[in-house]
C-alpha beads as a LAMMPS data file, in Angstrom:
LAMMPS data file: protein, C-alpha beads

426 atoms
425 bonds

1 atom types
1 bond types

-500.0 500.0 xlo xhi
-500.0 500.0 ylo yhi
-500.0 500.0 zlo zhi

Masses

1 110.0

Atoms # bond

1 1 1 233.322 102.714 438.784
2 1 1 235.760 102.969 441.723
3 1 1 234.292 103.454 445.182
4 1 1 234.866 106.710 446.973
5 1 1 237.720 106.380 449.472
6 1 1 236.886 106.413 453.179
7 1 1 236.418 109.826 454.723
8 1 1 234.067 111.463 452.246
9 1 1 234.307 113.193 448.884
10 1 1 237.472 113.222 446.816
11 1 1 239.479 116.450 446.755
12 1 1 241.870 117.443 444.010
13 1 1 245.503 116.505 444.308
14 1 1 248.064 119.287 444.399
15 1 1 251.636 119.497 443.206
16 1 1 253.098 116.922 440.798
17 1 1 250.719 114.116 441.812
18 1 1 248.264 112.819 439.253
19 1 1 244.959 114.705 439.545
20 1 1 241.949 112.709 440.704
21 1 1 238.373 112.746 439.431
22 1 1 236.225 114.847 441.751
23 1 1 233.352 112.384 441.459
24 1 1 234.699 108.830 441.343
25 1 1 238.303 109.286 442.517
26 1 1 239.995 107.690 439.498
27 1 1 243.275 109.124 438.256
28 1 1 242.985 111.637 435.414
29 1 1 245.359 110.908 432.564
30 1 1 243.444 111.989 429.451
31 1 1 243.292 115.581 428.191
32 1 1 240.040 116.824 426.673
33 1 1 241.357 120.260 425.724
34 1 1 244.138 122.585 426.831
35 1 1 243.356 126.298 426.407
36 1 1 246.615 127.479 427.927
37 1 1 246.628 130.091 430.685
38 1 1 243.819 132.554 431.409
39 1 1 242.770 135.022 434.132
40 1 1 239.539 134.602 436.062
41 1 1 236.891 135.366 433.467
42 1 1 234.183 136.938 435.642
43 1 1 236.358 139.875 436.586
44 1 1 236.887 143.324 435.199
45 1 1 239.897 145.607 435.460
46 1 1 239.234 148.979 437.084
47 1 1 241.066 152.188 436.147
48 1 1 243.374 151.873 439.166
49 1 1 244.376 148.342 438.122
50 1 1 245.471 148.998 434.554
51 1 1 249.151 149.241 435.460
52 1 1 249.090 146.199 437.730
53 1 1 249.665 142.538 436.966
54 1 1 247.079 139.757 436.806
55 1 1 247.198 136.125 437.848
56 1 1 246.682 133.572 435.070
57 1 1 245.672 129.965 435.757
58 1 1 245.727 126.848 433.547
59 1 1 242.654 125.929 431.510
60 1 1 243.649 122.295 431.101
61 1 1 240.570 120.085 430.979
62 1 1 240.660 116.329 431.639
63 1 1 238.172 113.544 430.974
64 1 1 237.833 110.668 433.436
65 1 1 237.821 107.359 431.571
66 1 1 235.937 105.668 434.429
67 1 1 232.854 107.881 434.986
68 1 1 233.359 110.183 431.936
69 1 1 233.219 113.413 433.942
70 1 1 234.986 116.221 432.052
71 1 1 236.642 118.549 434.531
72 1 1 239.124 121.241 435.470
73 1 1 241.246 120.902 438.548
74 1 1 240.428 123.282 441.381
75 1 1 243.066 125.846 440.459
76 1 1 240.994 128.534 442.184
77 1 1 238.619 128.029 445.113
78 1 1 234.937 128.995 444.958
79 1 1 235.624 131.545 447.691
80 1 1 238.165 133.285 445.455
81 1 1 235.729 133.341 442.536
82 1 1 232.372 134.052 444.158
83 1 1 233.018 135.696 447.527
84 1 1 233.607 139.125 446.032
85 1 1 231.756 141.739 444.024
86 1 1 230.525 139.205 441.479
87 1 1 229.472 140.998 438.274
88 1 1 227.062 138.502 436.678
89 1 1 223.420 139.453 437.210
90 1 1 220.935 137.104 435.527
91 1 1 218.259 139.785 435.184
92 1 1 220.251 141.670 432.546
93 1 1 219.203 139.040 429.991
94 1 1 215.530 139.486 429.080
95 1 1 215.383 136.078 427.408
96 1 1 216.794 134.375 430.517
97 1 1 214.230 136.023 432.776
98 1 1 211.504 134.843 430.397
99 1 1 213.007 131.349 430.457
100 1 1 212.717 131.398 434.253
101 1 1 209.120 132.587 434.116
102 1 1 208.014 129.765 431.823
103 1 1 209.921 127.267 433.982
104 1 1 208.008 128.380 437.089
105 1 1 204.683 128.126 435.238
106 1 1 205.595 124.605 434.169
107 1 1 206.569 123.531 437.689
108 1 1 203.407 124.986 439.252
109 1 1 201.203 123.201 436.731
110 1 1 202.993 119.861 436.526
111 1 1 203.765 119.395 440.208
112 1 1 200.813 121.187 441.805
113 1 1 202.739 123.833 443.737
114 1 1 200.594 125.902 446.115
115 1 1 200.896 128.294 449.022
116 1 1 201.605 125.211 451.155
117 1 1 204.687 124.297 449.095
118 1 1 208.303 125.313 449.676
119 1 1 210.724 126.039 446.816
120 1 1 214.495 126.421 447.274
121 1 1 216.743 127.646 444.489
122 1 1 220.489 127.015 444.620
123 1 1 222.626 129.763 443.081
124 1 1 219.593 132.041 443.010
125 1 1 221.627 135.047 441.803
126 1 1 219.611 138.298 441.890
127 1 1 216.189 136.658 442.272
128 1 1 215.507 136.459 438.534
129 1 1 213.647 133.121 438.986
130 1 1 212.278 133.245 442.520
131 1 1 210.505 136.528 441.776
132 1 1 208.076 134.459 439.689
133 1 1 207.660 131.896 442.475
134 1 1 206.981 134.643 444.987
135 1 1 204.416 136.328 442.754
136 1 1 202.530 133.035 442.705
137 1 1 202.231 133.146 446.491
138 1 1 204.553 130.172 446.974
139 1 1 207.031 130.298 449.892
140 1 1 210.617 130.233 448.678
141 1 1 214.252 130.642 449.664
142 1 1 217.284 131.512 447.585
143 1 1 220.768 130.302 448.450
144 1 1 223.426 132.431 446.788
145 1 1 227.079 132.830 447.837
146 1 1 227.881 136.089 446.031
147 1 1 227.317 139.240 448.052
148 1 1 226.372 141.548 445.179
149 1 1 223.666 139.367 443.661
150 1 1 222.316 138.207 447.042
151 1 1 221.923 141.855 448.039
152 1 1 219.987 142.555 444.835
153 1 1 217.633 139.646 445.580
154 1 1 217.074 140.819 449.147
155 1 1 216.305 144.306 447.826
156 1 1 213.510 142.685 445.807
157 1 1 212.130 141.170 448.976
158 1 1 213.172 137.611 448.121
159 1 1 214.363 135.581 451.142
160 1 1 218.005 134.776 450.442
161 1 1 220.859 133.194 452.387
162 1 1 224.317 134.305 451.304
163 1 1 226.165 131.019 451.772
164 1 1 227.755 128.201 449.807
165 1 1 225.463 125.196 449.559
166 1 1 226.462 121.732 450.728
167 1 1 225.343 118.984 453.064
168 1 1 225.873 120.998 456.258
169 1 1 223.797 123.963 455.059
170 1 1 221.109 121.648 453.670
171 1 1 220.651 120.107 457.088
172 1 1 220.425 123.537 458.742
173 1 1 217.830 124.784 456.253
174 1 1 215.788 121.586 456.622
175 1 1 215.846 121.954 460.411
176 1 1 214.956 125.658 460.408
177 1 1 212.546 125.998 457.461
178 1 1 211.543 122.432 456.638
179 1 1 212.430 120.242 453.699
180 1 1 211.655 121.407 450.177
181 1 1 208.992 120.316 447.722
182 1 1 211.222 121.613 444.923
183 1 1 214.961 122.223 444.819
184 1 1 215.996 124.039 441.649
185 1 1 219.451 124.769 440.333
186 1 1 220.092 126.385 436.956
187 1 1 223.719 126.362 435.795
188 1 1 225.145 125.654 439.236
189 1 1 226.352 122.031 439.069
190 1 1 229.312 123.086 436.938
191 1 1 230.375 125.628 439.582
192 1 1 230.855 123.100 442.371
193 1 1 234.280 121.546 443.054
194 1 1 233.024 119.326 445.912
195 1 1 230.402 117.673 443.755
196 1 1 229.573 114.802 446.090
197 1 1 228.953 117.070 449.079
198 1 1 226.713 119.323 446.988
199 1 1 224.522 116.515 445.645
200 1 1 224.354 114.892 449.083
201 1 1 222.970 118.230 450.290
202 1 1 220.244 118.149 447.647
203 1 1 219.187 114.700 448.802
204 1 1 219.079 115.892 452.429
205 1 1 217.014 118.982 451.594
206 1 1 214.309 117.343 449.465
207 1 1 211.114 115.966 450.967
208 1 1 210.661 112.191 450.496
209 1 1 208.283 112.927 447.609
210 1 1 210.016 116.151 446.473
211 1 1 211.393 117.028 443.046
212 1 1 214.725 118.495 442.062
213 1 1 215.365 120.135 438.701
214 1 1 218.792 121.065 437.400
215 1 1 219.812 122.729 434.162
216 1 1 223.321 122.681 432.744
217 1 1 225.006 122.897 429.342
218 1 1 225.059 119.478 427.703
219 1 1 228.593 118.196 427.131
220 1 1 227.548 116.480 423.927
221 1 1 226.388 119.822 422.471
222 1 1 229.593 121.515 423.679
223 1 1 231.572 118.953 421.693
224 1 1 229.329 118.934 418.622
225 1 1 229.154 122.731 418.368
226 1 1 232.743 123.454 419.401
227 1 1 231.727 125.567 422.390
228 1 1 235.177 125.668 423.969
229 1 1 234.650 129.226 425.228
230 1 1 232.209 127.915 427.846
231 1 1 235.287 126.498 429.597
232 1 1 236.556 128.756 432.356
233 1 1 237.732 128.509 435.945
234 1 1 234.362 128.855 437.640
235 1 1 233.115 125.886 435.587
236 1 1 234.791 123.000 437.366
237 1 1 232.796 120.229 435.601
238 1 1 231.122 119.578 432.215
239 1 1 228.351 117.001 432.218
240 1 1 227.025 114.374 429.881
241 1 1 223.646 112.869 430.757
242 1 1 225.370 109.538 431.366
243 1 1 227.586 111.041 434.055
244 1 1 225.091 113.327 435.741
245 1 1 222.667 110.427 436.122
246 1 1 225.407 108.450 437.869
247 1 1 226.226 111.411 440.150
248 1 1 222.637 111.753 441.342
249 1 1 222.207 108.001 441.609
250 1 1 225.176 107.643 443.956
251 1 1 223.424 109.974 446.395
252 1 1 220.013 108.318 446.359
253 1 1 218.391 110.486 443.702
254 1 1 216.727 108.968 440.652
255 1 1 216.580 110.844 437.350
256 1 1 213.005 110.286 436.182
257 1 1 212.854 112.756 433.293
258 1 1 215.077 114.903 431.090
259 1 1 214.370 117.711 428.624
260 1 1 216.684 119.122 425.976
261 1 1 216.709 122.928 425.938
262 1 1 218.135 125.504 423.507
263 1 1 219.626 127.685 426.280
264 1 1 223.401 128.221 426.469
265 1 1 223.940 126.553 423.125
266 1 1 222.159 123.349 424.153
267 1 1 221.324 122.424 427.742
268 1 1 219.644 119.643 429.678
269 1 1 217.065 119.951 432.415
270 1 1 217.033 116.817 434.548
271 1 1 214.287 115.960 437.020
272 1 1 215.207 113.921 440.090
273 1 1 213.343 112.383 443.004
274 1 1 214.512 110.342 445.998
275 1 1 215.111 106.802 444.792
276 1 1 212.814 105.544 447.536
277 1 1 209.935 107.743 446.326
278 1 1 208.688 105.792 443.336
279 1 1 205.987 108.429 442.947
280 1 1 206.868 109.339 439.374
281 1 1 207.612 106.810 436.625
282 1 1 210.845 107.065 434.662
283 1 1 210.011 108.654 431.325
284 1 1 211.109 107.103 428.034
285 1 1 213.202 110.215 427.342
286 1 1 215.763 108.984 429.884
287 1 1 216.697 105.824 427.979
288 1 1 216.380 107.605 424.642
289 1 1 218.967 110.232 425.593
290 1 1 221.299 107.624 427.067
291 1 1 221.097 105.780 423.735
292 1 1 221.796 108.996 421.804
293 1 1 224.892 109.700 423.862
294 1 1 226.109 106.121 423.544
295 1 1 225.737 106.257 419.766
296 1 1 227.778 109.478 419.726
297 1 1 230.571 107.776 421.698
298 1 1 230.173 109.606 425.009
299 1 1 231.824 106.634 426.767
300 1 1 234.683 106.370 424.275
301 1 1 237.941 108.318 424.499
302 1 1 237.970 108.782 420.723
303 1 1 235.165 111.375 420.956
304 1 1 237.172 113.500 423.378
305 1 1 240.482 113.107 421.592
306 1 1 239.284 114.932 418.471
307 1 1 238.183 118.126 420.236
308 1 1 241.531 119.936 420.535
309 1 1 242.089 120.058 416.759
310 1 1 238.631 121.570 416.209
311 1 1 239.453 124.275 418.758
312 1 1 242.687 125.085 416.949
313 1 1 240.770 125.424 413.667
314 1 1 238.192 127.813 415.151
315 1 1 240.945 130.022 416.566
316 1 1 242.676 130.207 413.185
317 1 1 239.436 131.064 411.348
318 1 1 238.474 133.835 413.770
319 1 1 241.925 135.405 413.687
320 1 1 242.011 135.180 409.886
321 1 1 238.713 137.076 409.693
322 1 1 239.873 139.764 412.133
323 1 1 243.233 140.200 410.386
324 1 1 241.518 140.595 407.010
325 1 1 238.936 143.041 408.391
326 1 1 241.470 145.247 410.157
327 1 1 243.860 145.140 407.196
328 1 1 240.992 146.450 405.060
329 1 1 240.516 149.369 407.462
330 1 1 237.311 148.041 409.023
331 1 1 236.356 148.825 412.608
332 1 1 235.323 145.957 414.882
333 1 1 233.601 146.270 418.269
334 1 1 232.348 143.628 420.644
335 1 1 228.960 143.138 422.253
336 1 1 228.989 141.756 425.769
337 1 1 231.644 140.991 428.376
338 1 1 230.592 137.495 429.500
339 1 1 232.804 134.813 430.987
340 1 1 232.766 132.870 427.720
341 1 1 233.858 135.969 425.850
342 1 1 236.896 136.397 428.066
343 1 1 237.929 132.781 427.477
344 1 1 237.642 133.351 423.723
345 1 1 239.545 136.645 423.771
346 1 1 242.390 135.352 425.920
347 1 1 242.779 132.019 424.137
348 1 1 242.784 133.675 420.714
349 1 1 244.963 136.597 421.812
350 1 1 242.423 139.245 420.779
351 1 1 243.110 142.674 422.248
352 1 1 242.555 146.238 421.107
353 1 1 244.637 145.477 418.013
354 1 1 241.531 143.643 416.757
355 1 1 238.633 144.891 418.906
356 1 1 238.304 148.633 419.546
357 1 1 235.982 148.143 422.516
358 1 1 233.131 146.000 423.742
359 1 1 229.839 146.972 425.405
360 1 1 227.667 145.509 428.123
361 1 1 224.245 146.278 429.591
362 1 1 225.476 145.752 433.136
363 1 1 226.431 149.154 434.612
364 1 1 228.881 147.433 436.971
365 1 1 230.995 146.400 433.964
366 1 1 230.876 149.723 432.125
367 1 1 233.982 151.867 432.554
368 1 1 236.193 148.834 433.195
369 1 1 238.389 146.637 430.998
370 1 1 238.284 142.928 430.133
371 1 1 240.693 140.716 432.113
372 1 1 243.897 139.762 430.376
373 1 1 243.150 141.451 427.066
374 1 1 242.357 144.914 428.551
375 1 1 239.620 145.860 426.082
376 1 1 237.468 148.844 427.240
377 1 1 233.904 147.951 428.276
378 1 1 231.428 150.715 427.456
379 1 1 227.649 151.184 427.529
380 1 1 225.739 149.762 424.523
381 1 1 225.146 153.261 423.179
382 1 1 228.820 153.414 422.173
383 1 1 228.091 151.133 419.219
384 1 1 225.408 153.492 417.935
385 1 1 227.745 156.474 418.389
386 1 1 230.882 154.991 416.815
387 1 1 229.201 152.872 414.112
388 1 1 231.681 149.998 413.714
389 1 1 231.640 147.900 410.555
390 1 1 231.365 144.656 412.523
391 1 1 229.974 143.750 415.950
392 1 1 231.433 140.572 417.415
393 1 1 228.751 138.976 419.619
394 1 1 230.596 137.384 422.530
395 1 1 227.526 135.927 424.335
396 1 1 226.586 134.053 421.157
397 1 1 223.937 132.064 423.059
398 1 1 221.927 135.321 423.160
399 1 1 222.463 136.148 419.494
400 1 1 218.762 136.522 418.618
401 1 1 218.106 138.871 421.548
402 1 1 221.211 140.970 420.809
403 1 1 220.640 141.236 417.044
404 1 1 217.093 142.424 417.722
405 1 1 218.174 144.994 420.326
406 1 1 220.988 146.274 418.114
407 1 1 219.059 146.257 414.820
408 1 1 220.083 149.911 414.098
409 1 1 223.561 148.539 413.299
410 1 1 222.227 147.512 409.898
411 1 1 221.281 151.123 409.099
412 1 1 224.911 152.050 408.394
413 1 1 225.753 148.721 406.758
414 1 1 227.179 147.142 409.889
415 1 1 227.215 143.379 410.286
416 1 1 227.194 140.984 413.217
417 1 1 229.855 138.318 413.703
418 1 1 229.170 135.053 415.551
419 1 1 232.427 133.290 416.570
420 1 1 231.097 129.863 417.653
421 1 1 231.001 127.129 416.370
422 1 1 232.788 128.839 413.481
423 1 1 232.863 132.388 412.168
424 1 1 229.472 133.454 410.800
425 1 1 228.612 136.905 409.394
426 1 1 224.958 138.010 409.691

Bonds

1 1 1 2
2 1 2 3
3 1 3 4
4 1 4 5
5 1 5 6
6 1 6 7
7 1 7 8
8 1 8 9
9 1 9 10
10 1 10 11
11 1 11 12
12 1 12 13
13 1 13 14
14 1 14 15
15 1 15 16
16 1 16 17
17 1 17 18
18 1 18 19
19 1 19 20
20 1 20 21
21 1 21 22
22 1 22 23
23 1 23 24
24 1 24 25
25 1 25 26
26 1 26 27
27 1 27 28
28 1 28 29
29 1 29 30
30 1 30 31
31 1 31 32
32 1 32 33
33 1 33 34
34 1 34 35
35 1 35 36
36 1 36 37
37 1 37 38
38 1 38 39
39 1 39 40
40 1 40 41
41 1 41 42
42 1 42 43
43 1 43 44
44 1 44 45
45 1 45 46
46 1 46 47
47 1 47 48
48 1 48 49
49 1 49 50
50 1 50 51
51 1 51 52
52 1 52 53
53 1 53 54
54 1 54 55
55 1 55 56
56 1 56 57
57 1 57 58
58 1 58 59
59 1 59 60
60 1 60 61
61 1 61 62
62 1 62 63
63 1 63 64
64 1 64 65
65 1 65 66
66 1 66 67
67 1 67 68
68 1 68 69
69 1 69 70
70 1 70 71
71 1 71 72
72 1 72 73
73 1 73 74
74 1 74 75
75 1 75 76
76 1 76 77
77 1 77 78
78 1 78 79
79 1 79 80
80 1 80 81
81 1 81 82
82 1 82 83
83 1 83 84
84 1 84 85
85 1 85 86
86 1 86 87
87 1 87 88
88 1 88 89
89 1 89 90
90 1 90 91
91 1 91 92
92 1 92 93
93 1 93 94
94 1 94 95
95 1 95 96
96 1 96 97
97 1 97 98
98 1 98 99
99 1 99 100
100 1 100 101
101 1 101 102
102 1 102 103
103 1 103 104
104 1 104 105
105 1 105 106
106 1 106 107
107 1 107 108
108 1 108 109
109 1 109 110
110 1 110 111
111 1 111 112
112 1 112 113
113 1 113 114
114 1 114 115
115 1 115 116
116 1 116 117
117 1 117 118
118 1 118 119
119 1 119 120
120 1 120 121
121 1 121 122
122 1 122 123
123 1 123 124
124 1 124 125
125 1 125 126
126 1 126 127
127 1 127 128
128 1 128 129
129 1 129 130
130 1 130 131
131 1 131 132
132 1 132 133
133 1 133 134
134 1 134 135
135 1 135 136
136 1 136 137
137 1 137 138
138 1 138 139
139 1 139 140
140 1 140 141
141 1 141 142
142 1 142 143
143 1 143 144
144 1 144 145
145 1 145 146
146 1 146 147
147 1 147 148
148 1 148 149
149 1 149 150
150 1 150 151
151 1 151 152
152 1 152 153
153 1 153 154
154 1 154 155
155 1 155 156
156 1 156 157
157 1 157 158
158 1 158 159
159 1 159 160
160 1 160 161
161 1 161 162
162 1 162 163
163 1 163 164
164 1 164 165
165 1 165 166
166 1 166 167
167 1 167 168
168 1 168 169
169 1 169 170
170 1 170 171
171 1 171 172
172 1 172 173
173 1 173 174
174 1 174 175
175 1 175 176
176 1 176 177
177 1 177 178
178 1 178 179
179 1 179 180
180 1 180 181
181 1 181 182
182 1 182 183
183 1 183 184
184 1 184 185
185 1 185 186
186 1 186 187
187 1 187 188
188 1 188 189
189 1 189 190
190 1 190 191
191 1 191 192
192 1 192 193
193 1 193 194
194 1 194 195
195 1 195 196
196 1 196 197
197 1 197 198
198 1 198 199
199 1 199 200
200 1 200 201
201 1 201 202
202 1 202 203
203 1 203 204
204 1 204 205
205 1 205 206
206 1 206 207
207 1 207 208
208 1 208 209
209 1 209 210
210 1 210 211
211 1 211 212
212 1 212 213
213 1 213 214
214 1 214 215
215 1 215 216
216 1 216 217
217 1 217 218
218 1 218 219
219 1 219 220
220 1 220 221
221 1 221 222
222 1 222 223
223 1 223 224
224 1 224 225
225 1 225 226
226 1 226 227
227 1 227 228
228 1 228 229
229 1 229 230
230 1 230 231
231 1 231 232
232 1 232 233
233 1 233 234
234 1 234 235
235 1 235 236
236 1 236 237
237 1 237 238
238 1 238 239
239 1 239 240
240 1 240 241
241 1 241 242
242 1 242 243
243 1 243 244
244 1 244 245
245 1 245 246
246 1 246 247
247 1 247 248
248 1 248 249
249 1 249 250
250 1 250 251
251 1 251 252
252 1 252 253
253 1 253 254
254 1 254 255
255 1 255 256
256 1 256 257
257 1 257 258
258 1 258 259
259 1 259 260
260 1 260 261
261 1 261 262
262 1 262 263
263 1 263 264
264 1 264 265
265 1 265 266
266 1 266 267
267 1 267 268
268 1 268 269
269 1 269 270
270 1 270 271
271 1 271 272
272 1 272 273
273 1 273 274
274 1 274 275
275 1 275 276
276 1 276 277
277 1 277 278
278 1 278 279
279 1 279 280
280 1 280 281
281 1 281 282
282 1 282 283
283 1 283 284
284 1 284 285
285 1 285 286
286 1 286 287
287 1 287 288
288 1 288 289
289 1 289 290
290 1 290 291
291 1 291 292
292 1 292 293
293 1 293 294
294 1 294 295
295 1 295 296
296 1 296 297
297 1 297 298
298 1 298 299
299 1 299 300
300 1 300 301
301 1 301 302
302 1 302 303
303 1 303 304
304 1 304 305
305 1 305 306
306 1 306 307
307 1 307 308
308 1 308 309
309 1 309 310
310 1 310 311
311 1 311 312
312 1 312 313
313 1 313 314
314 1 314 315
315 1 315 316
316 1 316 317
317 1 317 318
318 1 318 319
319 1 319 320
320 1 320 321
321 1 321 322
322 1 322 323
323 1 323 324
324 1 324 325
325 1 325 326
326 1 326 327
327 1 327 328
328 1 328 329
329 1 329 330
330 1 330 331
331 1 331 332
332 1 332 333
333 1 333 334
334 1 334 335
335 1 335 336
336 1 336 337
337 1 337 338
338 1 338 339
339 1 339 340
340 1 340 341
341 1 341 342
342 1 342 343
343 1 343 344
344 1 344 345
345 1 345 346
346 1 346 347
347 1 347 348
348 1 348 349
349 1 349 350
350 1 350 351
351 1 351 352
352 1 352 353
353 1 353 354
354 1 354 355
355 1 355 356
356 1 356 357
357 1 357 358
358 1 358 359
359 1 359 360
360 1 360 361
361 1 361 362
362 1 362 363
363 1 363 364
364 1 364 365
365 1 365 366
366 1 366 367
367 1 367 368
368 1 368 369
369 1 369 370
370 1 370 371
371 1 371 372
372 1 372 373
373 1 373 374
374 1 374 375
375 1 375 376
376 1 376 377
377 1 377 378
378 1 378 379
379 1 379 380
380 1 380 381
381 1 381 382
382 1 382 383
383 1 383 384
384 1 384 385
385 1 385 386
386 1 386 387
387 1 387 388
388 1 388 389
389 1 389 390
390 1 390 391
391 1 391 392
392 1 392 393
393 1 393 394
394 1 394 395
395 1 395 396
396 1 396 397
397 1 397 398
398 1 398 399
399 1 399 400
400 1 400 401
401 1 401 402
402 1 402 403
403 1 403 404
404 1 404 405
405 1 405 406
406 1 406 407
407 1 407 408
408 1 408 409
409 1 409 410
410 1 410 411
411 1 411 412
412 1 412 413
413 1 413 414
414 1 414 415
415 1 415 416
416 1 416 417
417 1 417 418
418 1 418 419
419 1 419 420
420 1 420 421
421 1 421 422
422 1 422 423
423 1 423 424
424 1 424 425
425 1 425 426
């Protein structure tokens, strides 16, 4: 693996120059998938913006054939994406809040957290996880760059710093509040363009015998289950276990355990400790998962080269279903307005010609329109009022929760449609 050039982390090249890997600095020459042009997915269009234009950016994803990091270039900065009225609030998913609660119970039990411990969560959102830490009487701090979600956490009484995390902030927090027994980060690694600075900050913030835990969608599952809609501009990187282990290792953090999780279509939770700690043995699961990935070809360009054709096939199947349904006079509505849904809608060219409207539990999204495709976003009650024949579930990772909440749909013969990995009617 190439060494990092002098002067610190690698930044993306601009203009016609070959893009560089944000981790190892190698040139990027191999396409993983190209989803064309798309607007920023975690935005909504207000009534006063309907007659205005939008900016579209490339969704061209590369794979580095040196460290195997799958990545987008930094077409949009984190400040452009997150330093605004960010609409994603974790607490609107009941199953995700429950996931956080069981995680906290596990950490308290397995690592002996007490009132003398200190827990820091990176990308703490609206306090969905730290509320459980706080209820256990454990001191904690959230670090969250988005104003809207940080304000919601503060309103809950959860200490929160509205800043972007990196090495400089880690050193300030360590100096002011002390180093952390636990640093947690769920679905944040993908959101970081300056990956080396971010992970260096984790190493600086952890106590010498501290533990870091990080959850992220597993690249191998993304490939196997054709989850191309999880690609959007705020996800700069897509991680295999092979690569994420190398990222942490470069910054003095040893991965000593890993768990496979069902969340987000198949995620990993990795456990790290300072390499100098030696307090916790490396579990057998680490080598077992590395072997699984190797057998699948995670370090072979052939695995990545087949993905584009599978994406094309999924697009054709979904459009064929929608064309047939609408030609038969059926009404189709959506459920949810997540980032992944906006990638799917824009890539497949699905507008109000196919989808009458979509709904979302988040009041901040209701009364707006989806970016690019301009589909109205209503409150969930609109489905019960208008009784569509089909409900397309855009946050398919929450399918069980949504089908249960919207069970009255079956009363009028309505059916649910799952778009990923291929069209499924339930």
